[in-house]
DOROTOR-640916 format. One record per residue (C-alpha): residue number from 1; residue in one letter; x, y, z. Coordinates in Angstrom, 3 decimals, decimal comma. Example, Ala and Ser with C-alpha at 12.3 -4.5 7.8 and 13.67 -1.06 7.14 Angstrom:
# DOROTOR-640916
+-----+---------+----------+----------+----------+
: num : residuo :       xx :       yy :       zz :
+-----+---------+----------+----------+----------+
:   1 :       A :   12,300 :   -4,500 :    7,800 :
:   2 :       S :   13,670 :   -1,060 :    7,140 :
+-----+---------+----------+----------+----------+
END
This chain:
# DOROTOR-640916
+-----+---------+----------+----------+----------+
: num : residuo :       xx :       yy :       zz :
+-----+---------+----------+----------+----------+
:   1 :       M :  186,907 :  242,659 :  147,719 :
:   2 :       S :  185,344 :  243,893 :  150,886 :
:   3 :       L :  182,504 :  246,338 :  151,467 :
:   4 :       E :  183,924 :  247,445 :  154,828 :
:   5 :       D :  186,129 :  250,126 :  153,265 :
:   6 :       I :  183,287 :  251,981 :  151,532 :
:   7 :       S :  180,711 :  254,340 :  152,994 :
:   8 :       F :  177,034 :  253,580 :  153,459 :
:   9 :       E :  176,113 :  256,022 :  150,675 :
:  10 :       Q :  178,467 :  254,302 :  148,231 :
:  11 :       R :  177,136 :  250,921 :  149,265 :
:  12 :       D :  173,555 :  252,131 :  148,753 :
:  13 :       E :  174,497 :  253,479 :  145,300 :
:  14 :       L :  176,028 :  250,127 :  144,304 :
:  15 :       A :  172,936 :  248,289 :  145,572 :
:  16 :       L :  170,664 :  250,654 :  143,637 :
:  17 :       L :  172,770 :  250,177 :  140,485 :
:  18 :       A :  172,639 :  246,373 :  140,870 :
:  19 :       K :  168,890 :  246,507 :  141,437 :
:  20 :       T :  168,389 :  248,775 :  138,404 :
:  21 :       L :  170,496 :  246,490 :  136,180 :
:  22 :       S :  168,728 :  243,354 :  137,376 :
:  23 :       E :  165,227 :  244,786 :  136,862 :
:  24 :       N :  165,801 :  246,380 :  133,450 :
:  25 :       P :  164,677 :  243,899 :  130,717 :
:  26 :       E :  167,519 :  244,961 :  128,409 :
:  27 :       T :  170,296 :  244,369 :  130,965 :
:  28 :       R :  168,820 :  241,635 :  133,216 :
:  29 :       R :  170,119 :  238,654 :  131,207 :
:  30 :       D :  173,655 :  240,079 :  130,943 :
:  31 :       F :  173,630 :  240,989 :  134,654 :
:  32 :       L :  172,595 :  237,455 :  135,616 :
:  33 :       R :  175,191 :  235,894 :  133,312 :
:  34 :       M :  177,969 :  238,054 :  134,770 :
:  35 :       T :  176,808 :  237,103 :  138,248 :
:  36 :       K :  176,924 :  233,403 :  137,285 :
:  37 :       R :  180,419 :  233,903 :  135,831 :
:  38 :       V :  181,710 :  235,444 :  139,060 :
:  39 :       K :  179,901 :  232,942 :  141,338 :
:  40 :       P :  179,409 :  229,711 :  139,326 :
:  41 :       D :  177,896 :  227,813 :  142,280 :
:  42 :       L :  175,113 :  230,352 :  142,767 :
:  43 :       P :  171,827 :  228,854 :  141,486 :
:  44 :       I :  170,060 :  231,162 :  139,037 :
:  45 :       P :  167,035 :  229,210 :  137,724 :
:  46 :       E :  166,188 :  231,785 :  135,049 :
:  47 :       I :  169,613 :  231,437 :  133,347 :
:  48 :       E :  169,832 :  227,682 :  133,866 :
:  49 :       L :  166,365 :  227,171 :  132,380 :
:  50 :       Q :  167,198 :  229,389 :  129,417 :
:  51 :       D :  170,503 :  227,569 :  128,797 :
:  52 :       Y :  168,743 :  224,197 :  129,001 :
:  53 :       A :  166,024 :  225,314 :  126,578 :
:  54 :       E :  168,605 :  226,718 :  124,113 :
:  55 :       K :  170,610 :  223,490 :  124,288 :
:  56 :       K :  167,525 :  221,364 :  123,595 :
:  57 :       M :  166,429 :  223,672 :  120,755 :
:  58 :       S :  169,884 :  223,442 :  119,208 :
:  59 :       E :  169,785 :  219,639 :  119,400 :
:  60 :       M :  166,316 :  219,619 :  117,803 :
:  61 :       E :  167,465 :  221,933 :  115,004 :
:  62 :       N :  170,484 :  219,728 :  114,327 :
:  63 :       R :  168,302 :  216,617 :  114,154 :
:  64 :       L :  165,824 :  218,402 :  111,902 :
:  65 :       L :  168,600 :  219,573 :  109,580 :
:  66 :       A :  170,055 :  216,061 :  109,462 :
:  67 :       S :  166,681 :  214,546 :  108,567 :
:  68 :       E :  166,069 :  217,235 :  105,911 :
:  69 :       N :  169,502 :  216,535 :  104,413 :
:  70 :       K :  168,755 :  212,802 :  104,342 :
:  71 :       L :  165,433 :  213,486 :  102,648 :
:  72 :       R :  167,063 :  215,739 :  100,044 :
:  73 :       E :  169,740 :  213,121 :   99,417 :
:  74 :       K :  167,083 :  210,418 :   98,995 :
:  75 :       E :  165,119 :  212,597 :   96,559 :
:  76 :       A :  168,295 :  213,363 :   94,597 :
:  77 :       R :  169,116 :  209,652 :   94,341 :
:  78 :       E :  165,576 :  208,857 :   93,192 :
:  79 :       E :  165,756 :  211,617 :   90,565 :
:  80 :       L :  169,121 :  210,300 :   89,354 :
:  81 :       D :  167,763 :  206,743 :   89,124 :
:  82 :       K :  164,732 :  208,082 :   87,243 :
:  83 :       R :  166,999 :  209,871 :   84,730 :
:  84 :       R :  169,093 :  206,728 :   84,279 :
:  85 :       Q :  166,022 :  204,574 :   83,666 :
:  86 :       S :  164,619 :  207,138 :   81,214 :
:  87 :       L :  167,808 :  206,802 :   79,135 :
:  88 :       I :  167,235 :  203,068 :   78,844 :
:  89 :       S :  163,464 :  203,390 :   78,260 :
:  90 :       K :  163,946 :  206,028 :   75,522 :
:  91 :       G :  166,522 :  203,847 :   73,796 :
:  92 :       L :  169,391 :  206,298 :   74,315 :
:  93 :       A :  171,297 :  203,655 :   76,296 :
:  94 :       S :  171,101 :  199,908 :   75,836 :
:  95 :       S :  172,380 :  198,790 :   79,260 :
:  96 :       Q :  173,634 :  199,956 :   82,624 :
:  97 :       D :  177,186 :  199,880 :   81,245 :
:  98 :       D :  176,176 :  202,470 :   78,628 :
:  99 :       V :  174,628 :  204,616 :   81,372 :
: 100 :       D :  177,889 :  204,427 :   83,330 :
: 101 :       Q :  179,870 :  205,501 :   80,266 :
: 102 :       I :  177,396 :  208,332 :   79,591 :
: 103 :       E :  177,817 :  209,596 :   83,162 :
: 104 :       K :  181,588 :  209,405 :   82,774 :
: 105 :       I :  181,277 :  211,605 :   79,678 :
: 106 :       M :  179,074 :  213,983 :   81,657 :
: 107 :       L :  181,859 :  214,446 :   84,203 :
: 108 :       E :  184,656 :  214,744 :   81,641 :
: 109 :       K :  182,862 :  217,166 :   79,288 :
: 110 :       N :  180,890 :  219,096 :   81,960 :
: 111 :       I :  177,532 :  218,109 :   80,475 :
: 112 :       S :  174,695 :  218,481 :   82,961 :
: 113 :       N :  171,895 :  216,841 :   80,971 :
: 114 :       H :  171,723 :  213,036 :   80,694 :
: 115 :       E :  169,994 :  213,084 :   77,296 :
: 116 :       T :  172,542 :  215,479 :   75,794 :
: 117 :       A :  175,366 :  213,299 :   77,094 :
: 118 :       A :  173,630 :  210,199 :   75,646 :
: 119 :       E :  173,415 :  211,896 :   72,229 :
: 120 :       Y :  177,100 :  212,818 :   72,477 :
: 121 :       F :  177,916 :  209,222 :   73,454 :
: 122 :       D :  175,954 :  207,925 :   70,446 :
: 123 :       W :  177,741 :  210,393 :   68,183 :
: 124 :       M :  181,106 :  209,223 :   69,539 :
: 125 :       K :  180,219 :  205,587 :   68,789 :
: 126 :       Q :  179,226 :  206,503 :   65,237 :
: 127 :       A :  182,394 :  208,507 :   64,679 :
: 128 :       A :  184,478 :  205,557 :   65,776 :
: 129 :       A :  183,125 :  203,295 :   63,002 :
: 130 :       P :  185,850 :  202,134 :   60,573 :
: 131 :       T :  185,985 :  203,570 :   57,068 :
: 132 :       P :  184,678 :  201,360 :   54,223 :
: 133 :       T :  187,259 :  199,444 :   52,181 :
: 134 :       G :  185,892 :  200,623 :   48,797 :
: 135 :       Y :  186,760 :  204,238 :   49,531 :
: 136 :       N :  189,576 :  205,725 :   47,424 :
: 137 :       P :  191,237 :  208,419 :   49,538 :
: 138 :       S :  193,104 :  210,035 :   46,644 :
: 139 :       G :  190,934 :  211,953 :   44,190 :
: 140 :       L :  193,996 :  212,924 :   42,209 :
: 141 :       N :  194,410 :  209,432 :   40,709 :
: 142 :       K :  191,734 :  210,094 :   38,055 :
: 143 :       F :  193,570 :  213,105 :   36,623 :
: 144 :       D :  196,610 :  212,997 :   34,366 :
: 145 :       L :  199,048 :  215,368 :   36,006 :
: 146 :       S :  201,961 :  214,741 :   33,660 :
: 147 :       K :  201,084 :  217,729 :   31,417 :
: 148 :       Y :  200,985 :  220,005 :   34,488 :
: 149 :       W :  204,448 :  218,949 :   35,556 :
: 150 :       K :  205,926 :  219,824 :   32,164 :
: 151 :       N :  204,205 :  223,192 :   31,661 :
: 152 :       P :  201,592 :  224,216 :   34,284 :
: 153 :       Q :  200,143 :  227,149 :   32,320 :
: 154 :       M :  199,711 :  225,188 :   29,124 :
: 155 :       G :  198,190 :  222,243 :   31,013 :
: 156 :       A :  195,634 :  224,552 :   32,655 :
: 157 :       R :  194,720 :  226,136 :   29,285 :
: 158 :       E :  194,218 :  222,737 :   27,670 :
: 159 :       E :  191,995 :  221,583 :   30,570 :
: 160 :       A :  189,909 :  224,767 :   30,362 :
: 161 :       A :  189,552 :  224,387 :   26,572 :
: 162 :       A :  188,401 :  220,766 :   26,985 :
: 163 :       A :  185,819 :  221,825 :   29,587 :
: 164 :       L :  184,511 :  224,591 :   27,318 :
: 165 :       K :  184,272 :  222,157 :   24,394 :
: 166 :       D :  182,251 :  219,721 :   26,561 :
: 167 :       I :  179,844 :  222,479 :   27,538 :
: 168 :       R :  179,325 :  223,537 :   23,886 :
: 169 :       N :  178,807 :  219,962 :   22,711 :
: 170 :       Q :  176,072 :  219,376 :   25,270 :
: 171 :       G :  174,098 :  222,341 :   23,992 :
: 172 :       R :  174,047 :  224,067 :   27,313 :
: 173 :       K :  174,719 :  227,678 :   27,745 :
: 174 :       A :  177,550 :  228,568 :   30,038 :
: 175 :       I :  176,783 :  230,851 :   32,880 :
: 176 :       G :  177,134 :  234,497 :   31,879 :
: 177 :       I :  177,169 :  233,892 :   28,080 :
+-----+---------+----------+----------+----------+
END
């Protein structure tokens, strides 16, 4: 684009507009950036210094964030180790293998507290104990059911009469009498 085709008044107006834009604090930065975009080889120390400072600040922020994240991670690991050791010291877990199993339960059952998961783990171990051999699973073996098979109503009446007779012989009053 050439300035030869425009009048002196137009050229003066463009120069005044450029001067106004470059001196206004709100538009100066954008004006300088557009100038740098059109003529990349033109040295503009104000923009170059600002870009350099922003780049260095960004690098510093990234390093600071990385170190903060490492510190948080270290604190989280220490807290986790402290919780694990408290399980063993409180007697809720007997070894590191128990702690590993407790943490597995925490993940499977969505339990967020180590102590609650340790109690659940202990409860699971107790529930898994075998039943004693002296236990008789059928309570019906002590009753004679043959009279119920023949005539259920008569069998029930005889059982009720025997229970009433036992109560009267013991000298106790039945409830409601």
